[in-house]
Kinemage of the C-alpha trace (Angstrom):
@kinemage 1
@onewidth
@group {chain A} dominant
@subgroup {mainchain}
@vectorlist {calphas} color= white
{ca met a 1} P 18.110 27.768 45.667
{ca lys a 2} L 20.867 27.628 43.266
{ca arg a 3} L 19.760 25.995 39.922
{ca leu a 4} L 21.292 22.408 40.054
{ca tyr a 5} L 21.086 21.957 35.637
{ca lys a 6} L 22.052 24.398 33.171
{ca arg a 7} L 18.409 25.743 30.581
{ca ile a 8} L 19.650 24.685 27.767
{ca asp a 9} L 19.279 27.094 24.258
{ca met a 10} L 17.459 24.646 21.749
{ca arg a 11} L 18.349 26.141 18.501
{ca lys a 12} L 21.472 27.793 19.753
{ca trp a 13} L 22.162 23.790 20.220
{ca leu a 14} L 20.874 23.066 17.265
{ca his a 15} L 22.529 25.253 15.027
{ca asp a 16} L 26.535 23.911 16.953
{ca arg a 17} L 25.498 20.705 16.064
{ca ala a 18} L 24.475 21.133 12.944
{ca gly a 19} L 27.454 23.102 12.810
{ca asp a 20} L 29.368 20.881 13.547
{ca val a 21} L 28.963 19.184 9.701
{ca ala a 22} L 32.956 20.565 8.257
{ca ile a 23} L 33.217 20.708 4.863
{ca asp a 24} L 35.788 22.331 3.128
{ca glu a 25} L 35.159 26.042 1.702
{ca asn a 26} L 36.582 25.160 -1.250
{ca leu a 27} L 34.658 22.507 -1.924
{ca leu a 28} L 31.710 23.774 -0.788
{ca gln a 29} L 31.948 27.008 -3.332
{ca his a 30} L 32.917 24.381 -6.006
{ca ser a 31} L 30.896 21.608 -5.936
{ca arg a 32} L 26.481 21.439 -6.182
{ca thr a 33} L 26.609 17.742 -4.236
{ca ala a 34} L 28.568 19.289 -1.724
{ca arg a 35} L 26.366 21.666 -1.018
{ca val a 36} L 22.935 19.867 -1.327
{ca ser a 37} L 25.347 16.367 1.267
{ca arg a 38} L 25.722 19.398 3.784
{ca gly a 39} L 22.206 20.500 3.589
{ca leu a 40} L 21.298 16.572 4.112
{ca ile a 41} L 23.274 16.684 7.104
{ca gln a 42} L 22.196 18.702 8.497
{ca ala a 43} L 18.287 18.519 8.633
{ca ser a 44} L 19.382 14.203 9.978
{ca val a 45} L 21.472 16.151 12.644
{ca val a 46} L 17.885 17.961 13.528
{ca ile a 47} L 14.976 14.763 13.077
{ca his a 48} L 17.474 13.209 14.961
{ca val a 49} L 16.985 16.173 17.811
{ca ile a 50} L 13.128 15.718 17.287
{ca thr a 51} L 12.430 12.178 17.139
{ca pro a 52} L 11.636 11.870 20.959
{ca val a 53} L 9.058 13.839 20.291
{ca leu a 54} L 7.634 12.193 16.374
{ca val a 55} L 7.572 9.002 18.982
{ca leu a 56} L 5.160 10.673 21.411
{ca val a 57} L 3.634 12.157 18.405
{ca thr a 58} L 2.297 9.229 16.302
{ca met a 59} L 1.805 7.188 19.800
{ca leu a 60} L -0.954 9.606 21.041
{ca ala a 61} L -2.283 8.888 17.141
{ca leu a 62} L -1.758 5.683 17.366
{ca val a 63} L -4.078 5.778 20.827
{ca ala a 64} L -6.727 7.506 20.380
{ca val a 65} L -8.054 5.300 16.965
{ca pro a 66} L -9.563 2.553 18.552
{ca val a 67} L -10.736 5.221 21.381
{ca tyr a 68} L -13.509 7.347 17.984
{ca ala a 69} L -13.818 3.440 16.687
{ca gln a 70} L -15.946 3.345 20.489
{ca ala a 71} L -17.774 6.658 20.163
{ca pro a 72} L -20.951 6.591 19.722
{ca gly a 73} L -22.580 8.473 16.975
{ca gly a 74} L -23.730 6.041 14.461
{ca ser a 75} L -23.416 2.322 13.563
{ca ile a 76} L -20.160 2.214 10.721
{ca phe a 77} L -22.642 0.685 7.544
{ca gly a 78} L -24.753 2.624 7.974
{ca gly a 79} L -27.564 0.451 9.770
{ca asn a 80} L -27.897 -2.170 6.897
{ca asp a 81} L -26.852 -5.812 7.537
{ca gln a 82} L -26.913 -6.359 4.205
{ca thr a 83} L -23.940 -4.193 3.581
{ca ile a 84} L -20.770 -6.787 4.383
{ca gly a 85} L -22.493 -9.490 1.990
{ca asn a 86} L -23.039 -6.405 -0.515
{ca gly a 87} L -19.157 -5.853 -0.771
{ca val a 88} L -18.491 -9.208 -0.647
{ca arg a 89} L -19.948 -10.142 -3.645
{ca glu a 90} L -19.473 -6.899 -6.096
{ca phe a 91} L -15.013 -7.400 -4.635
{ca ile a 92} L -15.817 -10.274 -6.320
{ca lys a 93} L -17.601 -9.626 -9.288
{ca trp a 94} L -15.179 -6.882 -9.972
{ca gly a 95} L -12.241 -10.154 -9.828
{ca arg a 96} L -14.517 -11.652 -11.942
{ca asn a 97} L -14.215 -9.419 -14.330
{ca leu a 98} L -10.627 -9.091 -14.591
{ca leu a 99} L -10.221 -12.364 -14.524
{ca phe a 100} L -11.507 -12.819 -16.931
{ca leu a 101} L -10.127 -9.148 -19.113
{ca met a 102} L -6.733 -10.914 -17.848
{ca gly a 103} L -7.306 -14.082 -19.559
{ca val a 104} L -8.353 -12.547 -22.514
{ca val a 105} L -4.922 -10.429 -22.281
{ca gly a 106} L -2.831 -12.956 -22.164
{ca ile a 107} L -3.724 -15.801 -24.429
{ca gly a 108} L -3.993 -12.506 -26.953
{ca trp a 109} L -0.378 -11.956 -25.526
{ca ala a 110} L 0.514 -15.983 -25.716
{ca leu a 111} L -1.216 -15.147 -30.036
{ca val a 112} L 1.062 -11.845 -31.194
{ca asn a 113} L 4.159 -13.711 -29.307
{ca tyr a 114} L 3.895 -16.975 -31.153
{ca thr a 115} L 2.791 -15.729 -34.737
{ca phe a 116} L 6.605 -13.200 -34.095
{ca glu a 117} L 8.228 -16.517 -32.815
{ca lys a 118} L 8.382 -15.799 -29.071
{ca asn a 119} L 8.003 -17.573 -26.298
{ca trp a 120} L 4.591 -17.485 -25.788
{ca ala a 121} L 4.025 -20.460 -23.891
{ca lys a 122} L 3.677 -19.329 -19.992
{ca gln a 123} L 1.700 -16.358 -21.552
{ca leu a 124} L -1.099 -19.829 -22.926
{ca ile a 125} L -0.463 -20.634 -19.701
{ca gly a 126} L -1.421 -18.260 -17.737
{ca gly a 127} L -4.195 -16.401 -19.977
{ca ile a 128} L -5.854 -20.298 -19.404
{ca gly a 129} L -5.456 -19.597 -15.650
{ca cys a 130} L -6.848 -16.364 -15.709
{ca phe a 131} L -10.494 -18.312 -17.528
{ca cys a 132} L -9.745 -20.783 -14.727
{ca phe a 133} L -10.270 -19.246 -12.183
{ca gly a 134} L -12.512 -16.951 -13.839
{ca gly a 135} L -14.383 -19.423 -14.059
{ca val a 136} L -13.892 -20.689 -9.880
{ca ala a 137} L -15.076 -17.599 -9.063
{ca thr a 138} L -17.849 -16.795 -11.067
{ca leu a 139} L -19.295 -20.212 -9.629
{ca ala a 140} L -18.494 -18.918 -5.936
{ca tyr a 141} L -20.449 -14.796 -7.859
{ca ser a 142} L -23.330 -18.120 -8.227
{ca phe a 143} L -22.845 -19.064 -4.814
{ca ser a 144} L -23.828 -15.652 -3.043
{ca gln a 145} L -26.301 -14.430 -5.241
{ca gly a 146} L -28.218 -17.888 -3.632
{ca gln a 147} L -28.272 -19.580 -7.138
{ca ala a 148} L -28.037 -22.968 -7.577
{ca val a 149} L -25.788 -24.652 -9.814
{ca asn a 150} L -26.681 -27.878 -12.328
{ca leu a 151} L -24.632 -30.424 -13.158
{ca asp a 152} L -25.959 -32.840 -15.376
{ca thr a 153} L -24.858 -36.518 -14.437
{ca ser a 154} L -26.914 -38.285 -17.269
{ca leu a 155} L -24.919 -36.859 -20.071
{ca gly a 156} L -27.136 -36.077 -22.124
{ca asn a 157} L -28.925 -39.552 -22.139
């Protein structure tokens, strides 16, 4: 039976395609940039050739990820139903602390800029905003701990 297609020698084909980059030999001898550029063009030809394989491997890897999530072998959170709640509380606590720290830095920066007669209002507004959002985060943290926040509406009477 006669072959209907010609077998392609991939190495020779790649070598021929990479060799298609025609740059003046005199320029290649004197210019480092020309040599680097030729190498980058040749690398792009190789990447262009292997792109279908890379796409296939990436697709298989992405399709396999949900399958691994379905596999038995233990629970994600270690059998503790409080893990998510504890994680949220820790995130709020760290966010609150970071906001207070940013408020201190922002107000300190505003004071330094005011001392040196530079623009200081944006830093002051940012620092006060961080303190305000830090207060809201503290309130949320208190609620997540199950603590009630008492509000005195009698104004001391």
